[in-house]
C-alpha positions in Angstrom: 0.0 0.0 0.0 1.3 3.4 -0.9 1.1 6.6 1.2 1.6 10.0 -0.2 2.7 13.4 1.1 2.0 16.5 -1.0 3.8 19.8 -0.6 2.3 22.8 -2.3 4.6 25.8 -2.8 2.1 28.5 -2.0 4.3 31.3 -3.6 4.3 29.5 -7.0 0.7 28.4 -6.9 -1.8 30.7 -8.9 -4.9 28.9 -7.7 -6.0 27.4 -11.1 -7.7 24.5 -9.2 -6.6 21.9 -11.8 -5.1 19.8 -9.0 -8.3 19.7 -7.1 -10.2 18.3 -10.1 -7.8 15.4 -10.7 -7.2 14.3 -7.1 -8.9 10.9 -6.8 -9.0 11.1 -3.0 -10.1 14.7 -2.7 -7.0 15.6 -0.6 -6.4 19.0 -2.1 -8.6 22.1 -1.3 -8.3 25.8 -1.8 -6.8 27.7 1.1 -8.6 30.4 3.0 -5.6 32.8 2.7 -3.7 34.4 -0.2 -0.1 34.3 -1.2 2.1 37.4 -1.7 0.9 37.7 -5.3 -2.8 37.8 -4.2 -3.7 34.3 -5.4 -5.8 31.9 -3.2 -3.7 28.8 -3.3 -4.2 25.1 -3.1 -3.5 23.3 0.1 -3.0 19.6 0.9 -5.6 18.2 3.4 -5.2 14.6 4.2 -6.8 13.9 7.6 -7.7 10.3 6.9 -4.4 9.3 5.2 -6.2 8.6 1.9 -3.4 10.1 -0.4 -1.6 7.4 -2.3 1.0 9.7 -3.9 -0.3 9.1 -7.4 1.2 12.5 -8.4 -1.7 13.4 -10.7 -1.9 16.8 -9.0 1.8 17.5 -9.7 1.4 16.4 -13.3 -1.4 18.8 -14.1 0.1 21.8 -12.2 1.1 24.4 -14.9 3.3 26.2 -12.4 5.2 23.2 -11.0 4.1 24.3 -7.5 3.4 20.7 -6.3 5.9 18.1 -5.1 4.7 14.6 -4.2 6.5 12.2 -2.0 5.5 8.6 -2.0 6.3 5.8 0.5 5.4 2.2 -0.3 4.3 0.5 2.9 4.3 -3.3 2.6 1.1 -5.0 3.7 1.4 -7.2 6.7 0.1 -10.3 4.9 2.3 -9.7 1.9 5.4 -9.6 4.1 4.5 -12.9 5.8 3.9 -14.6 2.4 7.2 -13.4 1.0 9.2 -14.8 3.9 7.6 -18.3 3.5 
């Protein structure tokens, strides 16, 4: 199972909302505040740990304001089966 962590560079983000539309887990929302350029930016919200690190958000971002880090966590049953 994969777990993702998304970092949005709020100073590069222009608030186009493309990332919100492609996130299959709904983990990206618009922030309440504004950046130095006056844009309302995207923010990563992942309270239930649903993000898998698919990186669709980073792929569609026209301003390269999103970095995605992915960690693959082996399943407990898969680890036991591999050792047998």
